[in-house]
C-alpha positions in Angstrom: 1.1 3.1 34.0 -1.7 1.5 32.2 -1.6 1.0 28.2 -4.2 3.6 27.5 -3.0 6.5 29.3 0.7 6.0 27.8 -0.8 6.0 24.2 -2.8 9.4 25.4 0.4 11.1 26.2 2.0 10.2 23.4 -0.8 11.6 21.3 -0.8 14.7 22.9 2.9 15.3 22.8 2.5 14.7 18.9 -0.3 17.2 18.6 1.4 19.7 20.9 4.5 19.1 18.5 3.0 19.5 15.3 0.9 22.5 16.7 4.2 24.4 17.7 5.8 23.6 14.0 2.8 24.9 12.3 2.7 28.1 14.6 6.5 28.7 13.7 5.6 28.2 10.2 3.1 30.9 10.3 5.1 33.1 12.4 8.4 32.9 10.0 7.4 31.9 6.6 4.8 33.5 4.4 2.4 31.2 2.9 3.0 30.3 -0.8 0.7 32.7 -3.1 -2.5 30.9 -4.2 -1.9 27.6 -2.2 -5.3 26.3 -1.9 -6.3 27.5 -5.4 -3.0 25.7 -6.8 -4.0 22.7 -4.7 -7.6 22.6 -5.9 -6.6 23.2 -9.4 -4.3 19.8 -9.2 -7.3 17.9 -7.6 -9.5 19.2 -10.7 -6.7 18.1 -13.1 -6.4 14.8 -11.2 -10.0 14.1 -11.5 -10.3 15.3 -15.3 -7.4 13.2 -16.0 -9.4 9.8 -14.5 -12.5 10.8 -15.7 -10.6 11.3 -19.4 -9.3 7.7 -19.1 -12.7 6.2 -18.1 -14.3 8.0 -20.9 -11.7 6.4 -23.4 -12.6 3.0 -22.4 -16.3 3.7 -22.0 -16.0 4.9 -25.7 -14.3 1.5 -27.0 -16.7 -0.4 -24.7 -19.5 1.4 -26.4 -18.4 1.0 -29.7 -17.7 -2.5 -29.3 -21.5 -2.9 -27.9 -22.6 -1.3 -30.8 -21.2 -3.6 -33.4 -22.7 -6.4 -31.2 -26.1 -4.6 -30.8 -26.4 -2.3 -33.8 -30.3 -1.2 -32.2 -28.1 0.9 -29.8 -27.4 3.4 -32.9 -30.7 2.7 -35.2 -33.5 0.8 -34.3 -34.4 -0.9 -37.6 -37.1 -3.3 -37.2 -38.3 -2.9 -40.3 -34.9 -3.7 -42.0 -35.5 -0.6 -44.1 -32.3 1.3 -43.2 -29.7 -1.1 -43.9 -27.1 0.5 -45.8 -27.7 3.8 -44.0 -27.5 2.2 -40.8 -24.2 0.2 -41.9 -22.9 3.9 -42.6 -23.4 5.0 -38.9 -21.7 1.9 -38.0 -18.8 2.3 -40.0 -18.2 5.8 -38.8 -18.4 4.2 -35.1 -16.0 1.3 -36.6 -13.4 4.4 -37.1 -14.2 5.9 -33.9 -13.4 2.5 -32.4 -10.7 2.0 -34.2 -9.1 5.9 -33.7 -9.6 5.8 -29.8 -7.9 1.8 -29.6 -4.7 3.6 -31.8 -4.7 6.9 -29.9 -5.2 5.4 -26.3 -2.0 2.7 -27.2 0.2 5.4 -29.0 -0.6 8.8 -27.3 -2.9 8.9 -24.4 -0.7 6.7 -22.0 1.9 9.0 -22.6 0.1 12.1 -22.2 -0.7 13.4 -25.6 -3.1 16.1 -25.0 -3.2 17.7 -28.3 -4.6 14.1 -29.9 -7.6 14.3 -27.1 -8.4 17.2 -28.8 -8.7 16.0 -32.1 -10.3 12.9 -30.9 -12.8 15.3 -28.9 -13.3 17.3 -32.3 -14.0 14.1 -34.2 -16.7 13.1 -31.3 -18.1 16.4 -31.6 -18.4 16.2 -35.7 -19.7 13.0 -35.9 -22.5 13.7 -33.2 -23.4 16.7 -35.2 -22.9 14.9 -38.8 -25.1 11.8 -37.3 -28.2 14.0 -36.2 -28.1 15.8 -39.8 -27.5 12.5 -41.4 -30.8 11.4 -39.7 -32.5 14.3 -40.3 -32.0 14.4 -43.9 -32.7 10.7 -44.3 -35.8 10.5 -42.1 -33.8 7.8 -39.7 -34.4 7.4 -35.9 -31.1 7.6 -34.6 -30.8 6.8 -30.9 -30.9 9.8 -28.6 -28.3 8.2 -26.2 -25.7 7.4 -29.4 -25.7 10.9 -29.8 -25.5 12.2 -26.3 -22.7 9.5 -25.8 -20.9 10.9 -28.4 -21.4 14.6 -27.1 -20.3 12.9 -23.4 -17.0 11.9 -25.2 -16.1 15.2 -27.0 -16.8 16.8 -23.7 -14.3 14.5 -22.2 -11.8 14.9 -24.5 -11.9 18.6 -24.5 -11.8 19.1 -20.9 -8.6 17.0 -20.6 -7.3 18.9 -23.6 -7.8 22.2 -21.9 -6.9 21.2 -18.1 -4.1 18.5 -18.8 -2.3 21.2 -21.2 -1.5 23.6 -18.8 0.4 20.9 -16.2 3.3 21.3 -19.1 3.4 25.3 -18.3 2.6 24.9 -14.5 5.7 25.4 -12.1 4.7 23.6 -9.6 3.7 20.9 -11.4 7.7 19.1 -11.1 6.9 19.3 -7.3 3.7 16.8 -7.4 
C-alpha cells in the first residue's frame, strides 16, 4: 500500500470519528446558551486587553518622545511660548510618570479601576490642553490632543470590558 493512500485512509477515519462525536453531542447534549456570544465576547475582551497594553506602551513612548522633541506638543519657532510650553510638558511628565507607575504596580496585576482613573486623566488633560491653548492663543498640536483622546478611549474600554471578566462565570474555564 503506497504511503499516500495510508495517510488518506487515516485522515478519513479521523474525520468520520469526529463527525460521529459531533453528531452524538448534538443529539444528546444541549448546546451551551449563548455559546457564540460568549466566545465573541471573550475574543473582544482579549483584543481590548492586548490593545490596552499596546496603548500603555505607546503612551510611555510618546511621553518620552515629547520630552526629546517638545515641538510634538507645541510648535515654538519664535520662542514666545517658553513658560507656557513648559506647563504643557509638565502635564506630559505627570502623565508619563503616572502611566509608568501604574503599569508597574497595577496593570500587570489587572488593575481595572486604575485604568479608568488614568483614562479620565488623559481625557481631562486633552480637554484642558485644548482650553489652555485657546485661552493663551497657542498652536497646540492636534496630534497631541488626538493621542490623549486615543489613550483615554483605550483605558476606558479596558475598564468596561475587563471589569466584567470578574463577574463572568465562564471566565474561569478559559
